C-alpha positions in Angstrom: -33.8 122.6 75.2 -31.1 124.8 76.1 -28.5 124.2 78.8 -27.2 126.4 81.4 -23.8 126.7 82.9 -23.5 128.8 86.3 -20.3 131.0 86.1 -17.9 130.4 88.8 -16.2 133.7 89.3 -14.8 136.1 92.0 -16.3 139.7 90.5 -12.6 140.0 88.8 -11.9 137.1 87.2 -14.0 134.1 85.5 -13.1 130.8 87.7 -10.9 128.1 85.5 -13.9 125.9 86.1 -16.2 127.2 84.3 -14.1 126.5 81.3 -14.3 122.6 82.5 -17.9 122.7 82.7 -18.9 124.6 79.4 -16.6 121.6 77.7 -19.1 118.8 79.5 -22.1 121.0 78.3 -20.8 120.6 74.8 -21.2 117.0 75.3 -24.8 117.4 76.1 -25.8 119.8 73.3 -24.6 122.6 71.7 -27.5 125.7 72.8 -25.3 126.6 75.8 -26.0 129.8 78.3 -24.0 130.8 80.7 -25.5 132.6 84.1 -23.2 135.1 85.4 -24.4 136.8 88.5 -22.2 138.8 90.8 -21.7 142.8 91.5 -20.1 145.0 88.4 -20.0 141.7 86.5 -19.0 143.7 82.8 -15.4 142.1 82.9 -16.7 138.9 83.6 -19.6 138.9 81.1 -17.2 139.9 78.6 -14.8 137.0 79.3 -17.7 134.5 79.6 -19.3 135.7 76.1 -15.6 135.1 74.2 -15.6 131.5 75.6 -16.1 129.2 72.7 -19.7 126.8 72.8 -21.3 129.7 74.5 -24.7 131.1 72.7 -25.7 133.4 75.3 -24.5 134.7 79.2 -27.2 135.9 80.9 -26.2 138.5 83.6 -27.5 139.1 86.6 -26.4 142.7 87.9 -26.9 143.3 92.3 -25.3 143.5 95.5 -26.6 140.7 96.6 -25.0 138.1 94.1 -21.8 140.0 95.5 -20.0 137.2 97.7 -22.0 134.2 95.7 -24.2 133.5 98.9 -26.6 130.6 97.7 -29.7 132.1 99.9 -30.0 134.8 97.0 -28.7 132.8 93.9 -30.9 129.2 93.9 -34.0 131.2 93.8 -32.7 133.1 90.9 -31.5 129.7 89.4 -34.9 128.2 90.0 -36.8 131.0 88.4 -35.0 130.3 85.3 -35.1 126.0 85.3 -38.2 125.7 83.5 -36.1 127.2 80.3 -33.7 124.2 80.4 -32.9 120.5 80.2 -29.6 121.0 82.2 -28.1 122.9 84.8 -24.3 122.1 85.1 -22.1 124.0 87.5 -18.4 123.5 88.4 -17.7 121.2 91.7 -15.9 124.1 93.3 -17.0 125.9 96.7 -19.6 127.6 95.4 -21.1 125.1 93.2 -21.0 122.3 96.1 -22.9 125.0 97.8 -25.8 126.5 95.6 -26.3 123.6 93.3 -28.2 121.6 96.7 -30.0 123.6 97.1 -31.2 124.1 93.7 -32.4 120.8 93.7 -33.9 120.7 96.8 -36.0 123.6 95.3 -37.2 122.0 92.3 -37.5 119.1 94.3 -35.7 116.5 91.7 -32.3 114.6 92.2 -29.0 116.1 92.3 -26.4 114.4 89.8 -22.8 115.6 91.5 -19.6 115.6 90.7 -19.9 113.9 87.0 -16.6 112.4 85.2 -18.1 111.4 82.2 -21.1 112.1 80.4 -22.9 108.9 78.2 -25.9 110.6 76.8 -28.2 113.4 77.5 -29.6 111.6 80.6 -26.7 109.2 81.4 -23.7 110.3 83.5 -20.6 108.4 85.5 -19.3 109.7 88.9 -16.9 108.6 91.6 -18.4 106.4 94.6 -16.0 105.7 97.4 -13.6 108.1 97.6 -13.2 107.2 93.9 -12.5 103.2 94.3 -15.6 102.7 92.3 -17.8 104.2 89.3 -21.5 105.0 89.8 -23.3 104.8 86.1 -26.7 107.4 87.2 -29.7 107.6 84.4 -31.8 110.4 85.5 -35.4 111.0 84.0 -35.8 114.3 85.7 -37.1 116.9 83.8 -34.5 119.7 84.5 -31.0 117.7 85.5 -29.0 119.5 88.5 -25.5 118.4 88.1 -22.0 119.9 89.3 -18.9 118.7 87.1 -15.9 117.4 88.2 -13.5 120.0 86.7 -10.4 117.9 86.6 -12.2 115.0 84.3 -12.9 117.9 81.4 -10.7 119.3 78.9 -11.3 123.3 79.3 -13.1 124.8 76.9 -10.7 127.7 74.6 -11.2 131.2 76.4 -11.5 132.8 73.1 -13.2 132.5 70.2 -16.4 132.8 71.2 -19.3 136.0 70.5 -21.9 134.7 72.6 -24.7 137.6 72.8 -25.1 139.3 76.3 -28.2 140.1 77.8 -29.3 141.4 81.2 -31.8 139.8 83.0 -33.6 140.9 87.0 -32.5 139.9 90.0 -34.8 138.6 92.8 -33.2 140.9 95.6 -31.7 139.6 99.0 -33.8 136.9 100.1 -32.8 137.7 103.8 -31.7 134.7 105.2 -27.8 135.1 105.1 -25.3 137.6 105.5 -22.0 137.9 104.4 -19.6 138.4 107.4 -16.3 138.8 105.7 -13.6 136.2 103.7 -10.1 135.3 105.5 -7.9 134.3 102.3 -4.6 133.2 102.2 -2.7 134.4 99.7 0.9 133.5 98.0 2.6 134.3 94.9 2.7 130.3 93.7 -0.1 128.9 91.5 -3.5 128.3 92.7 -3.5 124.4 93.9 -6.5 123.6 91.5 -5.3 125.0 88.4 -1.0 124.4 88.8 0.7 122.7 86.0 2.9 121.3 89.0 2.3 120.9 92.5 4.4 119.3 95.4 2.8 117.9 98.5 3.7 117.0 101.4 2.4 114.3 104.1 2.4 113.1 108.0 6.2 112.0 106.9 7.4 115.7 106.5 6.9 115.6 110.7 6.8 119.0 111.2 5.4 122.3 110.0 8.7 123.9 109.4 10.1 121.1 107.2 7.5 122.6 104.6 9.8 125.1 103.7 11.9 122.3 101.4 9.2 122.2 99.8 8.3 125.8 99.2 12.0 125.7 98.2 11.8 123.4 95.2 8.0 124.7 94.3 9.4 128.0 93.7 12.0 126.5 91.0 9.3 124.7 89.4 6.8 127.8 89.4 4.8 124.4 91.4 1.6 124.7 93.8 2.2 123.6 97.1 -0.5 121.2 98.9 -0.7 118.8 101.7 -2.2 115.4 102.9 -5.4 115.4 105.5 -2.8 114.2 108.1 -0.4 116.9 107.4 -3.4 119.2 107.6 -4.6 117.8 110.6 -1.4 117.8 112.3 -1.2 121.5 112.2 1.8 121.5 109.6 0.3 123.6 107.0 -3.3 125.4 107.0 -6.8 123.6 105.4 -6.6 125.4 101.7 -3.4 123.3 101.3 -5.2 119.7 101.7 -5.4 117.8 98.4 -8.0 114.6 99.0 -11.6 113.9 98.9 -11.9 116.1 101.5 -9.9 118.9 100.0 -9.3 119.8 96.7 -9.2 117.9 93.7 -6.2 118.4 91.4 -5.2 117.3 88.2 -1.6 118.6 87.3 1.0 117.9 84.2 3.0 116.3 87.6 2.3 116.0 91.2 5.1 114.9 93.6 4.1 113.3 96.7 6.5 113.5 99.3 6.2 111.6 102.8 2.8 110.6 102.0 1.7 107.4 102.6 -1.6 107.0 100.1 -4.3 106.5 102.0 -7.5 106.1 99.6 -9.1 109.5 100.6 -6.0 111.2 99.3 -5.8 109.4 96.1 -9.0 110.2 95.5 -8.0 113.9 95.4 -5.0 113.1 92.6 -4.6 110.0 91.2 -6.1 111.9 87.8 -2.5 113.7 87.5 -0.8 113.1 84.5 2.4 112.2 86.0 3.0 111.0 89.9 6.3 110.9 91.4 6.4 109.5 94.8 9.3 109.9 97.7 8.9 107.7 100.5 11.0 105.6 103.0 8.9 102.8 103.1 8.7 100.5 100.0 5.6 99.5 101.1 3.4 102.6 100.7 0.2 102.4 98.8 1.1 105.7 96.6 3.9 103.8 94.9 0.5 101.4 93.9 -0.4 104.8 91.6 2.8 106.2 91.2 4.7 106.8 87.8 8.1 106.8 89.1 8.7 105.6 92.4 11.8 106.8 94.8 12.4 104.6 98.0 14.2 107.6 99.9 14.5 109.6 103.5 13.1 112.4 102.3 15.0 114.7 104.2 18.0 113.7 101.9 16.5 113.2 98.5 14.3 116.9 98.8 17.8 119.0 99.6 19.3 116.6 96.7 16.4 117.4 94.1 16.6 121.2 95.3 20.6 121.5 94.2 20.1 119.4 90.5 17.6 122.0 90.2 20.0 124.9 90.9 23.0 123.1 88.6 20.0 123.1 86.2 19.6 126.8 86.3 16.6 127.2 87.8 
């Protein structure tokens, strides 16, 4: 049977994690349909149709889908479920909100946050903050799955020519309503898609000291993150948090500054290609996963790094 992938987007731009979910779907089968639900989604549908490996794009257009409310989207997906053997969504905020409701309505087991596909029925997912891997086999008629985007290469955004088909919508379920969004804005790259991330921990001592990291980040074109300890201490906003209860990142370069390396933080960044740690405690757990470690006072090391980047013309 076919595979349905829920498209993560903001009504203006296709979410990068959708490409990773499509890539995961191609490891299960080759008849992949993409569901685009939103308000005035013509641009998104065109982007979805161009993804390599996608055979059909299904478009559900309506104001009730504008803000991706799970109460409206779950019935739409459930009505389509009998046509598919697998329904996948990126393990983003939206995907994690919608898919459990879909699984509950269909009365099937959800398989969350998969990082590997062994066959069409068998999947691998991390447990215990990434310290162990669980292999799960499901014999459900339809498998409801969320995909950890950092575990799969992104599908090519261009090269496809999928057919676009408009489907009916279910209307507003009347169970919830959109009130408002309070989103932070930054000229820096988005944390989960940035090629370079520099994060600070409790060792930063104060929110004002994150200015040091921001200066380095601006020179490197990097995103700025933080450990849960730094967020809980009020140094930076919640959307900076990297870790099991924050954002999962896997950049080409991850620089951890003043972060001890609690397992909850490691679960969110240990798949980074190169990890650099700066900490004055030479026994900090972060050094166990770091490719390069510098035992030094961050208040000396970070300004020196900034100075060297300036000398290099960055």
